[in-house]
Structure formats: structure tokens, C-alpha cells
LOGU-757891 format. One record per residue (C-alpha): x, y, z. Coordinates in steps of 0.1 Angstrom, whole numbers, padded with zeros to 4 digits, always signed. Example, Ala and Ser with C-alpha at 12.3 -4.5 7.8 and 13.67 -1.06 7.14 Angstrom:
2
+0123-0045+0078+0137-0011+0071
***
This chain:
313
+0695-0692+0004+0705-0658+0021+0739-0651+0008+0764-0650+0035+0791-0628+0018+0764-0596+0028+0772-0597+0061+0810-0597+0055+0824-0561+0066+0848-0564+0036+0813-0563+0016+0807-0528+0029+0820-0500-0002+0842-0470+0016+0818-0444+0010+0786-0465+0026+0818-0468+0057+0823-0433+0056+0781-0423+0057+0783-0444+0091+0807-0429+0109+0797-0395+0098+0760-0405+0116+0776-0421+0144+0796-0386+0147+0763-0363+0145+0746-0388+0170+0769-0393+0196+0776-0362+0203+0739-0349+0201+0715-0342+0227+0693-0371+0236+0664-0370+0219+0645-0388+0253+0653-0356+0277+0621-0339+0254+0592-0343+0247+0581-0357+0211+0567-0327+0203+0596-0306+0207+0615-0329+0189+0591-0328+0162+0594-0289+0160+0626-0290+0164+0632-0309+0131+0609-0292+0114+0629-0261+0118+0656-0274+0105+0671-0279+0139+0678-0318+0137+0706-0333+0139+0701-0342+0094+0695-0314+0069+0655-0316+0064+0644-0331+0029+0631-0301+0001+0596-0294+0001+0580-0305-0036+0565-0277-0051+0542-0301-0069+0527-0315-0035+0493-0306-0024+0477-0313+0007+0441-0327+0007+0422-0333+0042+0399-0360+0045+0374-0373+0072+0393-0396+0100+0383-0415+0126+0401-0388+0151+0388-0353+0133+0404-0343+0098+0433-0366+0081+0459-0349+0063+0474-0366+0031+0500-0353+0011+0501-0360-0032+0526-0360-0054+0515-0372-0086+0527-0371-0124+0497-0358-0147+0487-0393-0159+0492-0417-0133+0499-0454-0143+0495-0464-0102+0488-0452-0067+0513-0457-0043+0498-0448-0005+0526-0444+0017+0534-0442+0053+0564-0426+0068+0586-0432+0095+0595-0419+0130+0593-0448+0157+0550-0438+0156+0563-0406+0174+0577-0386+0151+0583-0379+0115+0554-0362+0088+0540-0366+0057+0564-0340+0040+0595-0354+0048+0604-0374+0021+0594-0350-0010+0623-0363-0031+0618-0400-0029+0578-0396-0038+0584-0374-0062+0615-0401-0075+0586-0428-0077+0560-0401-0090+0587-0397-0124+0604-0431-0126+0574-0454-0117+0545-0432-0130+0526-0435-0095+0506-0407-0080+0520-0410-0041+0501-0401-0015+0515-0392+0020+0495-0400+0050+0501-0375+0081+0487-0402+0108+0480-0393+0147+0512-0396+0165+0521-0412+0201+0525-0404+0227+0496-0376+0223+0478-0403+0204+0486-0438+0210+0483-0473+0195+0454-0475+0177+0451-0443+0172+0479-0445+0136+0470-0479+0120+0431-0460+0127+0443-0431+0104+0461-0457+0078+0431-0480+0073+0409-0449+0070+0435-0438+0046+0437-0470+0026+0396-0471+0026+0394-0431+0011+0421-0441-0016+0399-0471-0030+0370-0454-0029+0379-0425-0047+0410-0431-0062+0396-0442-0094+0380-0411-0103+0404-0384-0082+0438-0409-0099+0421-0420-0130+0438-0457-0116+0430-0486-0094+0463-0497-0097+0473-0492-0060+0508-0500-0043+0516-0497-0007+0546-0493+0016+0569-0473+0037+0599-0469+0058+0606-0489+0096+0576-0478+0113+0557-0467+0084+0561-0507+0068+0545-0516+0098+0516-0498+0097+0517-0512+0060+0511-0547+0065+0487-0534+0098+0470-0518+0069+0467-0548+0046+0456-0575+0071+0425-0544+0089+0419-0547+0051+0413-0583+0048+0401-0591+0083+0379-0569+0086+0361-0551+0053+0371-0584+0032+0395-0568+0006+0424-0575-0015+0428-0545-0035+0466-0537-0034+0493-0553-0060+0526-0546-0044+0537-0536-0010+0570-0517-0004+0584-0528+0033+0618-0506+0038+0631-0519+0075+0602-0529+0091+0594-0533+0126+0570-0560+0128+0579-0576+0161+0569-0548+0190+0585-0577+0214+0619-0571+0200+0636-0597+0177+0674-0610+0185+0694-0584+0166+0671-0554+0184+0680-0566+0221+0717-0576+0208+0719-0543+0195+0733-0520+0223+0740-0486+0229+0757-0475+0195+0737-0451+0177+0737-0456+0140+0703-0437+0139+0688-0463+0163+0697-0481+0194+0674-0506+0209+0667-0481+0237+0652-0461+0212+0633-0495+0199+0619-0498+0238+0609-0459+0244+0592-0458+0211+0569-0489+0217+0563-0477+0249+0549-0445+0237+0528-0464+0208+0514-0486+0235+0511-0458+0260+0477-0470+0271+0470-0503+0254+0481-0531+0231+0499-0562+0237+0526-0571+0220+0514-0603+0209+0485-0591+0192+0491-0595+0151+0476-0562+0152+0506-0549+0172+0534-0571+0163+0522-0584+0127+0547-0609+0123+0520-0634+0147+0498-0627+0118+0483-0651+0095+0498-0640+0061+0479-0657+0039+0465-0639+0014+0487-0612+0007+0505-0589-0023+0537-0595-0036+0562-0575-0012+0600-0563-0013+0617-0562+0017+0647-0539+0017+0671-0535+0043+0708-0531+0055+0727-0549+0070+0741-0522+0100+0705-0518+0104+0690-0532+0143+0660-0541+0126+0677-0565+0101+0661-0598+0119+0622-0579+0118+0630-0577+0076+0648-0616+0072+0617-0626+0096+0587-0613+0082+0603-0623+0044+0605-0658+0050+0571-0658+0067+0558-0640+0037+0569-0665+0014+0558-0689+0034+0528-0678+0032+0521-0683-0004+0529-0646-0006+0557-0640-0036+0586-0623-0016+0611-0607-0024+0641-0598-0003+0670-0568-0008+0696-0572+0017+0726-0538+0012+0758-0543+0031+0764-0519+0054+0732-0499+0048+0720-0483+0084+0688-0479+0095+0665-0464+0062+0700-0456+0047+0676-0447+0012+0671-0414+0026+0716-0405+0028+0724-0402-0008+0750-0426-0023+0756-0450-0047+0741-0484-0022+0708-0457-0015+0706-0451-0053+0707-0491-0064+0681-0499-0035+0659-0469-0045+0660-0481-0079+0653-0517-0075+0618-0503-0053+0610-0479-0085+0611-0512-0107+0596-0534-0083+0567-0508-0086+0563-0501-0116+0561-0532-0125+0533-0539-0103
***
């Protein structure tokens, strides 16, 4: 059973508490992102004008273009010289923000520590390209990897994962491969602070206005943008927590106790196990939403567990 002491405020170390206070101060005083079009927010963040510093770009990264369902689809690759496996990665950002080149240090880490060629997908973003555009691109990238991965990377050991909306897209992609193509090619799923119920779990609904990365309003508006033209929150292709999860790969579910999406992870990890899949749950005291993006001892421990999980796969 889940250890309740993980959720005790006394379990939060001083460094993590200070980081959360800094995040709150930065975002509470920042302009409301919803007062600008999503394209403007992306441009400002790409120019280093967001509330947090940009992650440095990897000199090792290369970008390739493949044919996608909506036109050319860019993949950012960070790989060791001789990969032991391939990690198909989907970035976060509420299906509206983010880019494949915004987490190079974490992909470099996996390349070095786990020997993985990391392939991050620049899927189409809402509201310009709402559902099902992003999931369609992720499905296309997975099918490309299955066709070309062995020739390009010298291995057929494939893993999948992502953060936040990227974790959601990872599960949707696994389900589409199973149900549409009869394929179950991935050995492991690395699912970080995912959103799996777009109708909103209790922790999201009850969170309120506190801007610790995200708040209730943010999730609501991200979902509205993602489903701007179509999509039912009861559809498993939209809310994968509603799906039959049988036959999916071992998964590591990572979340912090100060993440408004904590219920999504708790519920999905339990359903994953109940469907007969191996499910590992890593709950980190005090961690905010996708806290692994912020350097510190807590992030280091969580990232080390991901390195070990994916390396073992």
C-alpha cells in the first residue's frame, strides 16, 4: 500500500520547500499566460523570456524530418555512439506549449547513463492543431521507429515516455499501437506526472488558484484548447484512464506530492497493475509538477530511478 508518511509536510526537505517557494514567487508575480495567444507564449519562452531559464541545447543533438499525418514531422535525436536501446520521448506543455529541444539535458543524461538513443517528437500543438493532431503525430513517430529503428540505431529495444501531457501521449500511443495495429513493441514506459483523466481528478479539481507550476484553471484551459474542435473526455483516446489497459509494458510512474496531478498518477498506476501489468510507483515528498526539471537532490534521486528503470529494460 501507499505509504501515507510520504504526504506528511514534515517529509519535505528544506531544499525542496525553498524551490517550491521560489516557483510560487516567480509565477504569482508573472503576467497571466492566458492573456496571450499560445504562439506568443511559445515565442517568448523560446527567446528566454519565460519565468524560468531555458535548458541548454545539446551540441550532440540532431534533427531529422519524417513524413507525418499533417506534413513534415521533426524528431530531435540525442544518442550515444552505440545505443543499447531507443527511448521515444514526448514533451510536456499541456498539448499547447513546449518543444522537443527544451529538455536536452535530461535526454543527454539518459543517453549517457542508460545507453539510450533518445528521440523526442515535435508533435503539432493546440489550439492551432487540436486533438487528434498531436496524438496522430505521436502514433506516426512510433510507427516510424518500428520501421526504421533497427536500421538506424542498431537495436529493437524500444522504450517510451514523457512528462505531463507527454506521459498522456505516451499511454495514448501505446493503446493506439495495440488496438489499431496489433503491436506491443515497447519494453517499458517512463511516465512522469501524467494527466490521464481530462475530466479532472479530485486533486486537480480541489487544488484551486495556487500557481505551483499549474493550477486548476490551467488544466481546465489546456483541456479546452486541446479539445477545441472535437473529443470527449470519456473517450479512452482522450482520457486513457478509461481504457482497457491489458497487455501494456512495465511502467514507472513518477509524481511529487505537491503536484496537482498526483491523483492521475495514483489512479493510473493502480489501474495499470490491476490490468496485469507491472507498475512501479515513485512518489516524492514535496515535488511540484515535473519537479525533475529543476536541479536539486530530489530531482537527482528521481532521475536516477528513471535511469535504472530504463537501463534495466
